[in-house]
N, C-alpha and C positions, 0 to 999 in steps of 0.2 A: 227659292226652293232648295232644300238641302239635298245632299247626295242620296241619302236613303229614300227621301220622299219621291224624287224623280225616278229612281229605280223601281220603287214600289208601284208608282203610277204606270210605268212602262210595262211591268209584268202583269199588272191587273188588266190593262187594256189589250195586250197582245198575247197573253199566255206565256208559259215558261219556255216552250220550244222556240216560238217565233222571236221572243225577246232575246233569248240567248243567241240566236242566229244573227239578229240585228247588231247586238253588241260585239259579237265576234267578227262579223264582216266589217264593221266600222273600225274596230281595233286593228285588224289585218291591213285594211286599206290605208289607215293613217301611218302604220309602222312601215309598210312596204313602199308606199308612194311618197311619203313625206319625211319620216324620221330617218330611214336608212339612206336615201340620197343625200340628205343634208349632212348626216354624219360622215358619209364618204367624201363629200365636198370639203368639209372641215379638215378631215384627215389629209386629203390631197394638198390642201393649202399650206400645210406644215412640212411638206416634203421638199427635198432639194431637186432641182431640175437636173436631169441627166439625159442628154440627147442620144446616148448609146443604148438605152434600154427601150423595150417595146412599149412601155407605158409612159415614158418620158420623165420618170423620177426614180430616185434611189430608194428602194423599199426599206432599207435599213437605216435611214437617216432622217431626222427631223430638224427643222430650222424655222426661224421667223424671218428669214431673208426675203420671202415674197411680200410680206407686209411692210418690211423696211423699204423695199424697192418702191412700193406705191407712194411712200412719203418722200424718200430721199433720192430715188433713182439709182443709177449704177454707182458702184464704189468709185470714189474720187470725182464725183460730179462737181464741176466748178460752181454751179449755181447753188448747190446745197440742198435744193428741193426738186422734186419731180414735178415741175410746174405744169407740163403738158397734161399729165394724167390728173393732177389735182384740180386743174382748171376745168377739164372736161367733166370730172365728177361733180364739182360744184355747179357747173352750168346745167348738168342733167338733173340734179336734185331741185335746183331753183326753178328750172323750166317745168318740171313735173308738178311742183307746188303751184306755179302760176296757172298751168292748164287745169289743175284740180279746182282752183278758185273760179276760173272762167266757166267750167262745167257746172259748178254749183250755182253761180249767178244765172246761168242760162236755163238750168233744169229745174230749179226750185219753183219758179212761176208755173212751168208746165205741169209739174207734179201736183201743185196745189190746185190748179184748174181741173185736172183729171180727177182728183180725189174729192173736191168739195163743190165744184161749180158745174162741171159738164154733166149733161145727161148720160145715161148708160149707153145710148146709141152713139153719141158724139165721142165719149170716152173710148168706146170700142174701135171706132174708126181711126181716132188719133193713135191708139196703141198699135193697131195694125200698120198704120203708116210709119210708125217709128220702128217696128220690128222687121218689116219686109226687106228694107235695104240691107239688113244684116244677114240675109240669106246668101248674099254675095260674099265670096272669099275676102279675107282681110287684105291680102296682097292686091287683089283686083281693085278693091276700094282705094287703096293707096295709089295705084297707077291712075285711077280716075281722078283723084285729087291732083296728081301731078299734071294731068292734061288740063283740068279746069284752071289751075293756077299758072300754067305755062305762059310764055310770052305771046303765044298765039291762041291762048285758051279763052274760055268763056268770059272770065272776069276782065281781062285786058281788052278783049274785043268789045265788050259792052261799055266799058269806061271810055274807050276811044270813040265809039259811036256816039256817046252822049257828049263828047267834047270835053270830058273831065281830064283826060290824059292826052298829051301829044305823042308821047313815046310809051311803049309798053314797059311795065315794071317786071323785073325778074323776081317774082314772089318765091320761087324755089331757092334761088341763091340767097335771098334775105331771110329764109327759114319760115316765112309766113305759111307756106304750104305745109311744112312739117308740123307746126303748132296747131294749125287748123285740122289737119288730118288726125293728129293724136287726140285733140279735143273731141272730134266727132267719133273716134273709134270706140270710146267708152261711155258715151252719154247715157246709154240704157242702164249701165251699172250705177249711174247717179240718179236717174229718174225713178226707177222702180223701188229702191229702198226708201227714198223720201216719200213716194206715193203710198207705200205700205204703211208708213208711220202716220202720215196725215189722214189717210183714209179711215183710220180707227179713231180719229178725233171726233168727239161729239160736236155736231154742228151747233147745238144749243149754246155751247161755250162761246162760239164766235158771235152768234146772235145776241147773247147777253152782253158781250163787250160792245157791240155796236149800239145796243139800246142804252148803254151807259155813256155813250158819246165818244168812245175810243176811236181814233183814226185807224185807217188800215195799217199804217206803219206801226202803231202801238199794238194793234191786234196781232200782227205777225211777230213783233219783237217780244211780246209778253205772253202770248197764248200759243200761237202755232209753232214757232221755232223752238221754244223750250220743250214742247211735247214731241216734236219731230227730231230732237237732237240725236237719238240713236240711229235713225234712218239717215240723217245727214252725215253723221260720223261714218256709218257703214259705207255710204256711197263715196265719200271723200277718200276713205281708206283704200277701197278697191281701185278707184281711178288713179290715185297717187302711186300705188304699188305697181299697177300694170303699166302706167305711163313711164315710170322710172325704169322699168324692166323691159320696155318695148324694144324690138329689134327690126321687125319688118318695115314699119313706117319710117324710122330713121334711115334705113338702107335705101328706100325708094324715094322718099321726099326730102331727104337732107341735101343741102347745098354742098358745093365743093369744099367750103371751109368749115362745114358743120361736122361735128363728131359727137356721137352719143356714147355714154360710158359702156353701154352694152355692146357697141361695135368694137371697142377696145377688148372687151372680154372675149367676144367671138373670134377676133383676129388672134388673140393670144392662144386660144384653144386650138384653132383649126389652121392658122397660117404659120404662127411661130411654133405650134405644137408644144407649147409650154403649159401643160395642164396644171402644175402646182401654182404658177403665178395666176393663171386664169381662174382657178378655184379660189385663190386668196382674194382676187378682185371681186368675184361673185359674192363671197362671204361678206366682204366690206360693204358692198352695195346693199345686201339684204339686211345686215345688222343696222346700218345707218337708217334705212327706211323704216324698219320696225321700231327703232328708237324714236324717230320723229313721230310715228303714229301713236306710240304709247304716251309720248309727251303731250300731244294734242288731246288725247283722250283724258289725260289727267287734268289738263287745263280746263277742259269743258265738262269735267266730272261725269264722264260716260264710262260705264263698266263694259267689259268684254262680253258678258252674257247678254246685255241689252243689244249690242251689235249683232250677236249671233241669232237673235230672234227676228231680225229684219229680213 
């Protein structure tokens, strides 16, 4: 749909006054809530840290020192690289990718069942069962996972009662609790975009493929998944971005040796009070995540407009 055609459709459906209000409200919201904060963060990232000022930076000086520090560390660093921050950054991005794949594998069958197999009553019950736990605050859910995965928690107690374990496993220290908590935190954002895409698929296409002798694997690979690519991409994008940028779950569920990149950003802002470096780190994380998302979209030939409709 071209720019003129969607504008014309909008004005035809809603009238001039309401359409102008909608466009103005959306433009103001995007500019004030998204564009301005990001521009301010980018500007902060090129400032020089100055502890003697109220805002923590020299307003009349710009530098790339904050980005250089992320790669090379402090001047004269004998290692030559800022290995701690680079390693945490790589681990955060790779873990976010792994959690996204895990959520996709877990949620795709659920979404397909809800969209194509379950009756309306069954689908409604399952949807409610999925949504109700998210009425609880995210931090409370994270603490619940910490209790469940603790050494005296439900999982260890059950495994020991069944004789599978002799000694409890510290799932928190091994980061299993963190990955499980992050995977659970965003499953709705994976399920419902895929559900919306698959639900619009004509069931006759699936029946035709079955009549022609296609196996379920071929049906999903050649019929369902290509049709649901926008929904899958939308769900993966949201889960990946939110997982990479999570803070509450890593703070609560992370083990003693675990460190998420957002924790470094938080500490840089509020403990070191070095806003320029914290802003640079935030910009780096955002830019890399957006770049990876755009790369995946290009690989799977999915347009941004298709994702926006999910």
